[in-house]
C-alpha positions as CSV (number, residue, x, y, z in Angstrom):
1,M,-19.9,-19.2,30.1
2,A,-17.3,-18.9,27.3
3,P,-18.4,-17.6,23.9
4,E,-18.5,-20.0,21.0
5,P,-15.3,-20.2,19.0
6,D,-17.2,-19.7,15.7
7,L,-18.7,-16.5,17.1
8,L,-15.3,-15.2,18.1
9,F,-13.9,-16.0,14.6
10,M,-16.8,-14.2,12.9
11,L,-16.4,-11.2,15.2
12,G,-12.6,-11.1,14.6
13,F,-13.2,-11.3,10.8
14,A,-15.7,-8.5,10.9
15,L,-13.4,-6.3,12.9
16,V,-10.1,-7.0,11.1
17,G,-10.7,-9.0,7.9
18,I,-13.4,-6.8,6.3
19,P,-11.4,-3.5,6.5
20,V,-8.2,-5.2,5.3
21,F,-10.1,-6.9,2.4
22,D,-11.7,-3.5,1.5
23,A,-8.3,-1.7,1.5
24,T,-6.8,-4.5,-0.6
25,F,-9.7,-4.2,-3.1
26,Q,-9.5,-0.4,-3.2
27,G,-5.7,-0.4,-3.6
28,R,-5.7,-2.8,-6.5
29,Y,-8.5,-0.7,-8.1
30,M,-6.5,2.5,-7.6
31,S,-3.3,1.0,-9.0
32,K,-5.1,-0.1,-12.2
33,R,-6.5,3.4,-12.7
34,V,-3.1,4.9,-13.2
35,K,-2.0,4.6,-16.8
36,T,0.2,7.6,-17.7
37,K,3.8,8.2,-16.6
38,E,3.2,11.9,-16.0
39,N,0.0,11.2,-14.0
40,K,-1.5,14.5,-15.0
41,V,-4.3,13.0,-17.2
42,G,-6.0,9.6,-17.0
43,G,-5.5,8.6,-13.4
44,D,-4.7,9.4,-9.8
45,P,-1.2,10.4,-8.7
46,M,1.1,7.4,-8.1
47,W,4.6,7.0,-6.8
48,Y,6.8,4.0,-6.5
49,H,10.1,3.0,-5.0
50,K,12.0,-0.2,-6.0
51,T,13.9,-2.2,-3.3
52,K,15.6,-5.6,-3.6
53,L,12.6,-7.1,-2.0
54,G,10.0,-5.6,-4.3
55,T,8.4,-2.4,-5.4
56,F,6.4,-0.2,-3.1
57,W,3.7,1.9,-4.6
58,I,1.4,4.6,-3.2
59,V,-1.7,5.9,-5.1
60,E,-3.5,9.0,-4.0
61,S,-7.2,8.9,-4.6
62,E,-8.2,12.4,-5.8
63,D,-11.9,11.4,-5.0
64,T,-11.4,10.5,-1.3
65,H,-8.0,12.1,-0.6
66,Q,-6.7,8.8,0.8
67,Y,-3.5,7.0,0.1
68,F,-3.3,3.4,-0.9
69,L,-0.1,1.6,-0.1
70,G,1.1,-1.6,-1.8
71,M,4.1,-3.8,-2.6
72,D,4.3,-5.5,-5.9
73,D,0.8,-7.0,-6.6
74,D,-0.3,-6.8,-3.0
75,S,-2.2,-3.9,-1.4
76,I,-1.1,-3.2,2.1
77,G,-3.5,-0.6,3.4
78,C,-5.3,2.7,3.1
79,Y,-4.1,5.9,4.9
80,K,-5.5,9.3,5.4
81,R,-2.1,10.9,5.3
82,L,0.9,10.1,3.1
83,E,3.2,10.4,6.0
84,D,1.4,7.6,7.8
85,A,2.0,5.2,4.9
86,V,5.7,6.1,4.8
87,R,6.0,5.8,8.6
88,D,4.7,2.2,8.4
89,I,7.3,1.4,5.7
90,K,10.2,3.0,7.6
91,E,9.2,1.3,10.9
92,Q,8.6,-2.0,9.1
93,E,5.0,-2.2,10.3
94,T,3.3,-2.8,6.9
95,G,1.9,-6.2,7.6
96,N,4.0,-7.6,4.7
97,I,6.1,-10.2,6.5
98,K,8.9,-10.2,3.8
99,W,9.4,-6.5,4.3
100,D,8.7,-6.2,8.0
101,Q,11.3,-8.9,8.9
102,S,14.0,-7.6,6.5
103,R,17.2,-5.8,7.6
104,N,19.3,-2.9,6.3
105,I,17.0,-1.6,3.6
106,E,16.4,2.1,3.4
107,V,13.4,3.8,1.8
108,P,13.3,7.6,1.1
109,E,10.8,9.4,3.3
110,D,10.0,12.2,0.8
111,V,7.7,10.4,-1.5
112,E,6.8,13.4,-3.8
113,H,10.5,14.2,-4.4
114,E,12.6,11.0,-3.9
115,W,10.2,8.4,-5.2
116,V,9.5,8.0,-8.9
117,E,6.2,9.4,-10.1
118,G,4.1,7.2,-12.3
119,E,3.5,3.5,-12.7
120,P,6.6,1.3,-12.9
121,E,7.2,-0.2,-16.4
122,N,8.5,-3.5,-15.0
123,W,7.4,-4.4,-11.5
124,N,9.9,-7.3,-11.1
125,K,13.2,-5.6,-12.0
126,F,14.9,-3.1,-9.6
């Protein structure tokens, strides 16, 4: 006997949708906590890199030691290691269709030295 389609949908949402929703919520929360350009007081460390498709940002939670990755206003995911977030960007496996299907765009791998530290003043200009 085949399982009910509604049951499969709910199971799929529980396995995929809830963790993605949680990462999105956490990433937006983390990006709003960062308020200072120097990032030494008043927020968690944040870096960004502007491309012609949008601005990537990574926020490190000092509480949980996780890294939240996003592009413009969208949170993409939560990572245990900074290198994993950068790998997904470089390999174009972020889940952001606009980025993942783009061509010939380079992003520096060394976030702490080649990305800009702080929160971008203007998200829309590159």
